C-alpha positions in Angstrom: 23.5 5.9 85.2 26.7 7.8 84.8 28.9 6.7 87.2 32.4 8.0 85.7 31.1 11.8 84.8 33.8 13.3 82.8 33.9 16.5 84.5 37.0 17.5 83.0 36.4 17.1 79.5 33.0 19.2 80.7 35.0 22.0 81.6 37.4 22.1 78.8 34.7 22.3 76.0 32.7 24.5 77.9 35.8 26.6 77.7 36.4 26.7 74.5 33.0 27.0 73.8 32.9 30.1 75.6 36.5 31.5 74.4 34.8 31.3 70.8 31.2 33.1 72.0 33.2 35.7 73.4 35.2 36.8 70.0 32.3 36.4 68.1 30.2 38.4 70.6 33.0 40.7 70.2 32.3 41.1 66.6 28.7 42.7 66.9 28.5 46.5 67.6 25.6 48.6 68.7 25.1 49.5 64.8 24.6 46.3 63.8 21.1 46.2 66.4 18.2 48.5 65.2 14.8 49.4 66.6 12.0 47.3 65.6 9.4 49.3 63.4 6.4 51.2 64.9 3.2 49.5 64.7 0.8 51.0 62.1 -2.5 49.8 64.1 -4.8 46.6 64.7 -5.3 44.0 61.8 -5.8 40.6 61.2 -3.2 38.0 61.3 -4.0 34.4 59.9 -1.2 31.8 62.3 -0.8 28.5 60.7 1.5 25.7 62.2 1.4 21.6 61.9 2.6 19.2 64.5 3.7 15.7 64.2 5.3 12.6 65.8 6.4 9.2 64.7 4.5 6.7 66.7 5.9 2.9 65.4 9.5 3.1 63.8 9.8 -0.4 62.3 13.0 0.0 59.9 11.5 -0.5 56.8 7.9 1.2 58.1 6.8 4.1 59.9 3.7 4.9 61.4 2.7 8.6 62.0 0.3 10.9 63.4 0.0 14.9 61.8 -2.4 17.3 62.7 -1.9 21.1 60.9 -4.4 24.2 61.1 -4.7 28.2 61.3 -6.7 30.5 63.8 -7.1 34.3 62.7 -7.4 36.9 64.8 -8.7 40.4 64.3 -6.5 42.4 66.9 -6.6 40.2 70.0 -9.9 38.7 69.1 -9.7 35.4 67.9 -12.6 35.4 64.9 -11.6 31.8 63.0 -10.3 28.5 63.8 -9.5 25.8 61.5 -7.7 22.5 63.0 -7.5 19.2 61.1 -8.5 15.8 63.1 -5.3 14.2 63.4 -4.1 12.1 60.8 -2.8 8.5 60.8 -0.3 7.8 58.3 1.5 4.9 57.4 4.9 5.2 55.1 7.1 1.9 53.8 10.3 2.1 51.5 8.5 0.4 49.1 5.2 2.7 48.3 6.6 6.2 49.5 7.3 7.5 46.0 3.7 6.4 44.5 2.5 8.0 48.4 4.3 11.1 48.0 2.8 11.6 44.1 -0.6 11.1 45.1 -0.1 13.7 47.9 1.0 16.4 45.6 -1.5 15.3 43.1 -3.6 16.5 45.6 -2.5 19.5 46.4 -1.6 20.5 43.0 2.1 20.5 44.0 4.8 19.8 41.5 6.1 16.7 42.1 9.5 16.7 43.9 12.1 14.0 44.8 10.5 12.5 47.7 12.5 12.5 51.1 14.1 9.4 51.5 14.3 8.5 55.2 10.9 7.9 56.6 10.9 10.2 59.3 11.6 13.3 57.0 8.7 11.7 54.8 6.4 12.5 57.8 8.0 15.8 58.6 7.5 16.8 54.8 3.5 15.7 54.3 3.4 17.8 57.6 5.0 20.9 55.6 2.4 20.3 52.7 -0.3 20.2 55.2 1.1 23.7 56.6 0.9 25.1 53.2 -2.5 23.9 52.7 -3.7 25.9 55.4 -1.7 28.6 54.9 -3.6 29.0 51.3 -6.9 28.7 53.6 -6.3 31.2 55.7 -5.2 33.9 53.0 -8.9 33.8 52.3 -9.8 35.4 55.9 -6.9 38.5 55.1 -6.9 41.4 52.9 -4.5 44.6 52.4 -2.5 45.2 55.0 -3.2 42.2 56.9 -0.3 38.7 58.3 -0.4 35.6 57.7 2.0 34.1 60.2 4.2 30.8 59.9 6.1 28.4 61.7 9.5 28.4 60.8 11.6 30.3 58.2 10.7 31.2 54.6 13.6 29.4 53.2 15.7 26.1 54.7 18.7 24.2 53.9 16.2 21.2 54.6 14.9 20.1 50.7 11.1 20.8 50.8 8.9 22.0 47.8 9.6 25.2 47.6 7.1 25.6 44.5 4.0 25.5 47.3 5.5 28.1 49.4 6.3 30.4 46.3 2.6 30.1 45.3 2.0 31.4 49.3 4.0 33.9 49.0 2.5 35.1 45.6 -1.0 35.0 46.5 -0.3 37.0 49.6 1.2 39.5 47.9 -1.0 39.7 45.4 -3.3 40.6 48.3 -1.1 43.1 50.0 -0.5 40.5 52.9 2.6 40.4 54.6 4.0 37.0 55.4 6.4 36.5 58.4 8.1 33.2 59.2 9.2 32.9 63.2 11.7 30.3 63.8 12.8 29.1 67.4 15.5 27.7 66.2 17.8 28.3 63.1 21.7 27.2 61.5 22.0 31.2 61.3 25.7 31.5 62.7 28.4 33.8 63.4 32.1 32.0 63.5 29.9 28.9 64.0 28.3 30.3 67.4 24.5 30.2 67.2 23.5 33.7 66.3 20.1 33.7 68.0 21.9 33.3 71.2 24.9 35.4 70.3 22.9 38.4 69.2 20.4 38.0 72.9 23.9 38.0 74.7 25.5 41.3 73.1 22.6 43.3 73.1 22.4 42.7 76.3 25.6 43.7 77.2 24.7 46.6 75.3 21.5 47.7 77.5 19.0 47.3 74.2 15.8 46.0 75.6 13.5 44.6 71.9 15.9 44.8 69.0 16.3 43.7 65.3 19.4 42.5 63.6 19.5 42.5 60.4 21.1 39.3 58.2 21.5 38.9 54.5 21.4 35.3 53.6 21.8 36.2 49.8 18.3 36.0 48.3 16.3 38.2 50.4 15.1 39.6 47.2 12.9 36.4 46.7 12.0 35.4 50.3 11.8 38.5 52.3 14.3 39.7 54.7 15.5 38.0 57.5 16.8 39.6 61.0 16.8 38.4 64.4 14.5 39.8 67.3 13.5 40.1 70.5 10.0 41.0 70.8 10.0 41.9 74.5 12.7 43.6 77.1 12.1 40.6 79.8 12.3 37.6 77.2 14.9 35.5 77.4 14.5 34.6 73.9 15.1 36.0 70.2 13.8 34.5 67.2 14.6 34.2 63.4 11.9 36.4 61.8 11.7 35.9 57.8 9.5 39.3 56.3 8.0 39.4 53.2 6.1 42.5 53.0 5.9 45.6 55.4 8.6 45.4 57.8 5.9 47.3 60.3 4.6 43.4 60.7 7.4 43.2 63.7 5.9 46.4 65.1 2.9 44.4 65.6 4.2 40.8 66.9 6.0 43.1 69.2 2.6 44.5 70.6 1.3 40.7 70.5 4.4 39.0 72.5 3.3 39.7 75.9 1.5 36.8 77.0 2.9 35.9 80.4 3.5 32.4 79.8 5.5 32.7 77.0 7.0 36.1 77.1 8.7 37.6 73.9 6.9 35.0 71.8 3.8 35.8 69.2 0.9 34.9 71.2 -1.3 33.9 67.7 2.0 31.3 66.9 1.5 29.6 70.6 -2.2 29.7 70.8 -1.9 27.6 67.3 0.7 25.8 68.2 -1.2 24.6 71.5 -3.8 23.4 69.1 -1.7 21.3 66.9 1.1 19.9 68.8 0.7 16.3 69.9 2.3 15.6 72.7 3.7 12.3 73.8 1.4 11.9 75.9 -1.1 12.0 73.6 1.3 10.0 70.9 1.4 7.1 73.9 -2.8 7.2 73.5 -3.3 6.7 70.2 -0.5 3.9 70.1 -2.5 2.5 73.1 -5.7 2.3 70.7 -4.1 1.1 67.5 -2.4 -2.1 69.4 -5.8 -2.6 72.0 -7.8 -2.7 68.2 -5.0 -4.5 67.0 -5.1 -7.2 69.8 -9.3 -7.7 69.4 -9.6 -7.8 65.7 -11.0 -11.0 64.7 -8.6 -13.6 63.4 -5.5 -10.9 63.6 -4.5 -10.5 66.8 -1.4 -12.7 66.4 0.0 -10.1 64.5 0.3 -7.7 67.5 4.4 -8.0 67.4 4.2 -5.9 64.3 4.0 -3.2 66.1 6.3 -4.3 69.1 10.0 -2.4 69.3 12.2 -4.2 71.3 14.9 -1.5 71.3 12.1 0.9 73.2 11.7 -1.8 75.5 15.2 -2.4 76.2 15.6 2.0 76.5 13.0 2.1 79.5 15.7 -0.4 81.4 13.6 -3.0 81.8 
C-alpha cells in the first residue's frame, strides 16, 4: 500500500504531459483527416491472431503457452474455423538457437538470429504460428477478399520479415488485400502517441469516422499506414496498415459495430476471443503441470523446479 501518494508530483507530470499534447494537437488540421473510402460490397475476410503467455520464468529457463488460429467470414457469417490446440513450449538459454532453427526449418523460413530474451523468444514463436495461419487462410480467399492480421505489417521489433513478405506476395498474387490493425503503436507527433492525439483532435474538429494517413517512409514495400476511427461512438482509434485496396477500410467500418467492442473490427475480436490465453487459463495450466509433476513416480521431489519465490512475495504472503 502506498501511504505517501505524491499528488504534487502527479500534478506536475500530468500538466507537462497535457501541455505537450495540446501543442501537438494544434499542429493537426482538418485537412489531415480524410473520409473513409466506400465499401464495394460483401466479400470474404479471414482474421488471424495468436495468444501467448509465460507460465514459469525461472531465469535460465521459461515455460510458455501458445495458441494461434484464424476464422473465415463470408459477409457476416463465419464459414471456417481453424484453431490450434494450446502448445506448451520450454525454452532455455542453452538450446534456444537449436529450437529456433528447427521451427524455421519446419516452416521453410530463412533462419534469422533468434531473440536473446526468452519471453521475446516465445512471442517470436507465436508470430511464426500466426504467419503459418495466414498462409493457410489464403487458401480460403479469392480476388477482392481481405486477410486481416492483428498488428502492423512492419515493426521496430526484430522479427523474421521474410515470412511476412511471403504472406504479402502470395496475397498480392491472388489480388487479396492484407490489412494489419494495431491496438497500440509507437507512432507519435512530437513524442505524443498519435492514436490518442488524432482521436482527440478529430473530436475537437467534430469529425466522426475518418482516416489520418501516415508516411512511415517505406509505404511502397508494406502498404499504406493510417490512424483510423471506424465508428462515431468509438473511444479509440487504431493504426491500420493496408497492403492492397484502400476500400478495405470501408468494409471494416461496416463490420466494426459490435456493441461489446464498438469501433473494433468484429472478425478480429472474434478470433482474439478464441486464441487468447487468459490469466485464469494460464493458472489452470500451471496447476495441471505442478499436480502432474508431484504425482510422477520418482519425480515428486522435483516439484520445486517450477516454484518461484518472487511470485509468492508479490502476493504479499
